[in-house]
C-alpha positions in Angstrom: -10.2 73.8 25.7 -12.4 72.5 22.9 -14.2 74.9 20.6 -17.8 74.2 21.8 -19.4 76.0 18.9 -19.0 72.9 16.8 -19.0 70.3 19.5 -22.6 69.1 20.0 -21.7 65.5 20.5 -22.1 63.4 23.6 -21.1 64.7 27.0 -20.9 62.8 30.3 -23.1 65.5 31.9 -25.1 68.4 30.5 -26.2 71.0 33.1 -29.1 73.3 32.5 -28.3 76.5 34.3 -25.0 78.2 35.3 -26.0 79.4 38.7 -24.3 78.2 41.9 -25.8 74.7 41.9 -24.9 74.0 38.3 -21.5 75.6 38.4 -20.5 73.8 41.6 -21.6 70.4 40.5 -19.8 70.8 37.1 -16.7 71.9 38.8 -16.6 68.8 41.1 -17.3 66.5 38.1 -14.7 68.1 35.8 -12.0 67.5 38.4 -12.8 63.8 38.0 -12.2 64.1 34.2 -15.9 64.0 33.2 -16.9 66.0 30.1 -19.4 68.6 31.4 -21.4 71.2 29.5 -23.3 74.0 31.1 -26.0 75.7 29.1 -27.0 79.1 30.6 -29.8 81.3 29.1 -28.3 84.6 30.4 -25.0 86.3 29.9 -23.0 86.7 33.1 -22.8 88.8 35.1 -26.6 89.0 35.5 -28.8 90.2 38.3 -30.1 87.7 40.9 -31.7 87.9 44.4 -30.6 85.8 47.3 -27.5 87.5 48.7 -26.9 86.1 52.1 -24.6 83.0 52.6 -24.7 80.9 55.7 -21.5 79.4 57.3 -21.9 75.8 56.4 -21.1 76.7 52.8 -17.5 77.5 54.0 -16.4 73.9 53.6 -17.9 73.6 50.2 -16.0 76.7 49.0 -12.8 75.3 50.5 -13.3 72.0 48.6 -14.1 73.9 45.4 -11.0 76.0 45.8 -12.9 79.3 46.0 -12.0 80.5 49.5 -9.1 82.6 48.4 -11.2 84.4 45.8 -13.9 85.1 48.4 -11.4 86.3 50.9 -10.0 88.8 48.4 -13.5 90.1 47.5 -15.2 93.2 48.8 -18.2 91.2 50.2 -19.0 92.1 53.8 -18.2 89.4 56.3 -21.2 88.0 58.1 -20.8 86.6 61.6 -24.4 86.5 63.0 -28.1 87.0 62.5 -30.4 88.9 64.8 -34.2 89.3 65.1 -36.1 92.5 65.9 -39.7 92.2 67.1 -42.6 94.4 66.0 -42.2 96.5 69.2 -38.5 97.1 68.4 -37.1 94.7 70.9 -33.9 93.2 69.6 -32.8 89.7 70.3 -29.2 88.9 71.2 -27.2 88.1 68.1 -26.9 84.4 67.2 -23.2 84.3 66.6 -22.1 81.4 64.4 -18.9 81.1 66.5 -21.1 79.6 69.2 -21.0 76.3 67.1 -18.1 76.7 64.7 -14.5 77.3 65.8 -12.1 79.4 63.8 -12.5 81.3 60.6 -15.3 78.9 59.4 -17.6 80.8 61.7 -17.8 83.6 59.2 -19.4 83.8 55.8 -20.2 86.6 53.4 -23.1 88.8 52.2 -22.7 88.6 48.4 -23.7 90.7 45.4 -25.0 87.9 43.3 -24.0 89.2 39.8 -20.4 89.2 40.9 -20.6 86.0 43.1 -22.4 83.9 40.5 -19.9 84.9 37.8 -17.1 84.0 40.1 -18.5 80.5 40.4 -19.2 80.1 36.7 -15.7 81.4 35.8 -14.2 78.9 38.3 -16.1 76.1 36.6 -14.6 77.2 33.3 -11.2 77.1 34.9 -11.8 73.5 35.9 -12.4 72.6 32.2 -16.2 72.8 32.1 -17.6 73.8 28.6 -19.9 76.7 29.1 -22.4 78.2 26.6 -24.1 81.4 27.8 -27.1 83.0 26.1 -28.3 79.5 25.3 -31.9 78.5 26.2 -32.8 74.9 26.7 -36.1 74.2 25.1 -36.6 70.7 26.5 -35.0 67.6 27.9 -34.9 64.7 25.5 -36.1 61.3 26.6 -35.9 57.8 25.2 -38.8 56.1 26.9 -38.2 56.9 30.6 -34.5 57.9 30.3 -33.2 61.4 29.8 -30.6 61.3 27.0 -29.9 65.0 26.4 -31.4 68.4 25.7 -32.6 70.5 22.8 -31.1 74.0 23.0 -31.1 77.2 21.0 -29.2 80.5 20.8 -30.8 83.7 19.6 -31.2 83.9 15.8 -29.9 80.3 15.4 -31.4 76.9 14.7 -32.1 74.6 17.7 -29.7 71.8 18.2 -29.4 68.7 20.3 -26.8 67.8 22.9 -26.6 64.2 24.1 -25.3 63.2 27.6 -25.3 60.3 29.9 -26.8 62.5 32.7 -28.9 65.6 32.5 -28.8 68.0 35.5 -31.7 70.4 36.0 -30.1 73.4 37.8 -32.4 75.9 36.1 -33.6 77.5 39.4 -37.1 78.8 39.5 -37.6 77.9 35.9 -37.7 74.2 37.0 -37.3 72.9 33.5 -37.9 69.2 34.1 -40.6 70.0 36.8 -42.6 72.0 34.2 -41.9 69.5 31.4 -43.1 66.5 33.3 -45.8 68.2 35.4 -44.1 67.6 38.7 -44.2 71.1 40.2 -46.7 72.1 42.8 -47.3 74.7 45.5 -46.5 74.1 49.2 -49.5 74.2 51.5 -49.3 76.9 54.2 -46.4 78.8 52.8 -48.1 81.2 50.4 -45.9 84.3 50.7 -45.0 87.2 48.5 -41.9 89.3 48.5 -40.9 92.8 47.4 -37.4 94.2 47.6 -35.0 97.0 46.6 -31.6 98.5 47.4 -30.5 101.6 49.4 -27.2 103.4 49.8 -26.1 104.8 53.1 -28.3 102.7 55.5 -27.0 102.5 59.1 -24.7 99.6 59.8 -23.8 98.2 63.2 -20.3 98.4 64.5 -17.4 95.9 64.6 -18.2 92.3 64.1 -21.9 93.1 63.7 -21.5 95.4 60.7 -22.3 92.6 58.2 -25.0 90.7 60.1 -28.4 89.9 58.6 -31.1 91.6 60.6 -34.7 90.4 60.5 -37.4 92.9 61.4 -40.8 91.4 62.3 -44.0 93.1 61.0 -47.7 92.5 61.1 -49.3 89.4 59.6 -46.2 87.4 60.8 -44.3 89.0 58.0 -40.8 90.4 58.1 -38.1 92.5 56.4 -34.6 91.4 55.6 -31.7 93.9 56.0 -28.5 92.7 54.3 -25.4 94.9 54.0 -23.6 94.7 50.6 -20.5 96.2 49.1 -20.2 99.9 48.1 -22.4 101.0 51.1 -25.4 99.3 49.6 -28.0 97.4 51.6 -30.6 94.9 50.3 -34.0 95.4 51.9 -37.0 93.2 51.3 -40.3 92.4 52.8 -42.0 89.0 52.9 -45.6 88.4 54.0 -48.9 86.9 52.7 -50.1 88.5 49.5 -53.5 89.1 51.1 -51.7 91.3 53.6 -49.2 93.1 51.4 -51.7 93.9 48.6 -54.7 94.5 50.8 -55.1 98.2 49.7 -53.3 98.4 46.4 -51.5 96.3 43.8 -48.9 98.9 43.3 -45.7 97.3 44.6 -43.8 100.5 45.1 -46.6 101.9 47.3 -46.8 98.6 49.2 -43.1 98.4 49.8 -42.6 102.0 50.9 -45.7 101.9 53.1 -44.4 98.9 54.9 -41.0 100.5 55.4 -42.7 103.5 57.0 -44.7 101.3 59.3 -41.7 99.4 60.5 -40.2 102.0 62.8 -36.9 100.2 63.7 -36.2 99.6 60.0 -37.3 103.1 59.0 -34.8 104.5 61.6 -31.9 102.6 60.0 -32.9 103.9 56.6 -33.4 107.5 57.8 -30.3 108.8 56.0 -30.3 106.3 53.2 -31.1 106.9 49.5 -33.2 104.5 47.4 -31.0 103.8 44.4 -32.5 100.8 42.6 -36.0 100.0 41.2 -38.3 98.2 43.5 -38.6 94.5 42.4 -40.7 91.4 43.1 -44.4 91.1 43.7 -44.8 87.5 42.8 -47.7 86.2 44.9 -46.4 82.7 45.7 -42.7 81.9 46.4 -42.8 78.3 47.6 -43.0 75.3 45.4 -41.8 71.7 45.4 -41.5 68.9 42.8 -43.1 65.6 43.7 -40.2 63.8 42.0 -36.6 65.2 41.9 -34.6 62.5 40.2 -35.2 59.8 37.5 -33.4 57.7 35.0 -30.6 59.8 33.6 -31.6 63.0 35.3 -31.8 64.8 38.6 -32.6 68.3 40.0 -30.4 70.6 42.1 -31.0 73.7 44.1 -34.0 75.8 43.4 -34.9 73.6 40.5 -35.9 71.0 43.2 -37.8 73.3 45.5 -38.0 76.6 47.1 -39.6 77.1 50.5 -39.0 80.6 51.9 -36.1 83.1 52.1 -36.3 83.5 55.9 -33.1 81.5 56.8 -31.1 82.3 53.7 -31.2 78.6 52.9 -31.4 79.0 49.1 -27.7 79.3 48.3 -26.8 76.8 51.0 -29.1 74.1 49.6 -27.9 74.9 46.0 -24.3 74.3 47.0 -25.1 71.5 49.4 -27.2 69.6 46.9 -24.5 69.9 44.3 -21.8 68.6 46.6 -23.9 65.7 47.9 -24.9 64.8 44.3 -21.4 64.9 42.8 -20.1 61.5 44.1 -23.5 59.9 43.2 -23.2 61.2 39.6 -19.5 60.1 39.5 -20.5 56.6 40.6 -23.3 56.4 38.1 -21.0 57.3 35.3 -18.3 54.9 36.4 -20.7 52.0 36.7 -22.9 52.9 33.7 -25.9 52.8 36.0 -27.8 56.1 35.7 -31.0 54.9 37.4 -32.9 57.1 39.8 -31.7 54.8 42.6 -28.1 55.3 41.8 -28.2 59.0 41.0 -30.5 59.8 44.0 -28.5 58.1 46.7 -27.9 61.5 48.3 -31.6 62.4 48.5 -32.5 60.9 51.9 -29.7 63.0 53.6 -30.7 66.1 51.7 -34.4 65.6 52.3 -33.9 65.1 56.1 -32.0 68.3 56.3 -34.6 70.2 54.3 -37.3 68.9 56.6 -35.6 70.4 59.6 -35.3 73.8 57.9 -39.0 73.5 56.8 -40.1 72.8 60.4 -38.3 75.9 61.5 -39.8 78.0 58.7 -43.4 77.0 59.8 -42.5 77.8 63.4 -41.3 81.2 62.4 -44.7 82.0 60.9 -46.6 80.7 64.0 -47.6 83.7 66.1 -47.3 81.6 69.2 -43.6 80.9 68.5 -40.6 83.0 69.2 -36.9 82.3 69.3 -36.4 83.8 72.7 -39.3 81.8 74.1 -38.0 78.6 72.5 -34.5 79.1 73.9 -35.9 79.9 77.4 -38.1 76.8 77.4 -35.5 74.5 75.9 -32.1 76.0 76.7 -30.4 72.7 75.7 -31.6 73.3 72.2 -30.0 76.7 71.6 -27.0 75.0 69.9 -29.3 73.0 67.6 -31.2 76.2 66.7 -27.9 77.9 65.8 -27.0 74.8 63.8 -30.2 75.5 61.7 -29.1 79.1 61.2 -25.6 78.1 60.0 -26.9 75.2 57.8 -25.4 72.3 59.8 -28.4 70.0 59.3 -27.2 67.6 56.6 -26.5 64.1 57.8 -27.1 65.0 61.4 -29.6 63.7 63.9 -31.9 66.6 64.7 -34.8 64.6 66.1 -34.4 66.0 69.6 -34.6 69.5 68.3 -37.7 68.9 66.1 -39.4 67.1 69.0 -38.9 70.1 71.2 -40.1 72.4 68.4 -43.3 70.3 68.2 -44.0 71.1 71.8 -44.3 74.8 70.9 -45.7 74.8 67.4 -47.6 72.0 65.6 -45.5 70.4 62.8 -46.8 70.8 59.2 -48.2 68.0 57.2 -45.9 65.9 55.0 -44.2 67.7 52.2 
């Protein structure tokens, strides 16, 4: 592999961010013999939230060549998701095997520091150049076209890297979104989140041991309960900031108070020990960019948008957007046409899938909506509902499902 320390010349692709979206895209492109460079501001392994995979990532892992590594990992297998009402009534589990045959019906609950390093190391094995602890200061433009980036390492002089295509996979930092003034809030989805980790929380038995459990609370808020390796469990609360911080701004007090009020969750944590600091507290999670690709550049994963953690769609959309974008970038490089039209050929398919997930997010926060009520009223749509929970929404006609959804909960305005 080249010594990247003195190789600041032109690349085919420079990727800002070494998380799952950036690592996956670079891996796909490197296999097609494209010179790819990832610039990552952290040193991996590094902490990150967003630990629950959904099954439709299984095929992406298989195509990346990562399945064997995941199968050898200590990550708990995830076969289902279930919802618990404020009164403690538990829904039947939504098993992914209802819609997916064979081993593809399972996925994993991942500890992100380990998982993200696995993906980044895999990209390195494919021949991707990777520079960690490198902060990208800005994307370089010549008129409307992105032509590279200016980067800097600690205690060093900034330098420029030129590339035919710049990929913004910077996550919530949304490098290009901030630089070009594209980022904005999402109406009606103003939610805050606080989370931490326990050891020794109760796990269900058998195939349900690794499931994600969602506990509903007041204000149409909810807790997640995600089993992780080493008898750890990730527990987080999501609700409006007006509700969570109604009495105090102290996030520790807010979190522990909500756990105590949620009796079914408190029961699961009765013998558990709080073992990590309580994190979070940001008052607005959701955002979107009004433009997500341009001449010589495009955004992937959370750099494009983030709506809500409820259906664990973050990692799925990071990996899905990377896989959809890869052939478009390959074609752009092969033809020398790096226009927004060419690079963004995948966007209609991705946007339609995101819209289905967005519709179900808004439904979840509607007090008049419930999954049990929806399935009882529209039993023919149970399969489509499970499809949303497993991520099978890209390139698929979901119009009958969204039409049924609209009969129970009003659709949101255009994104």
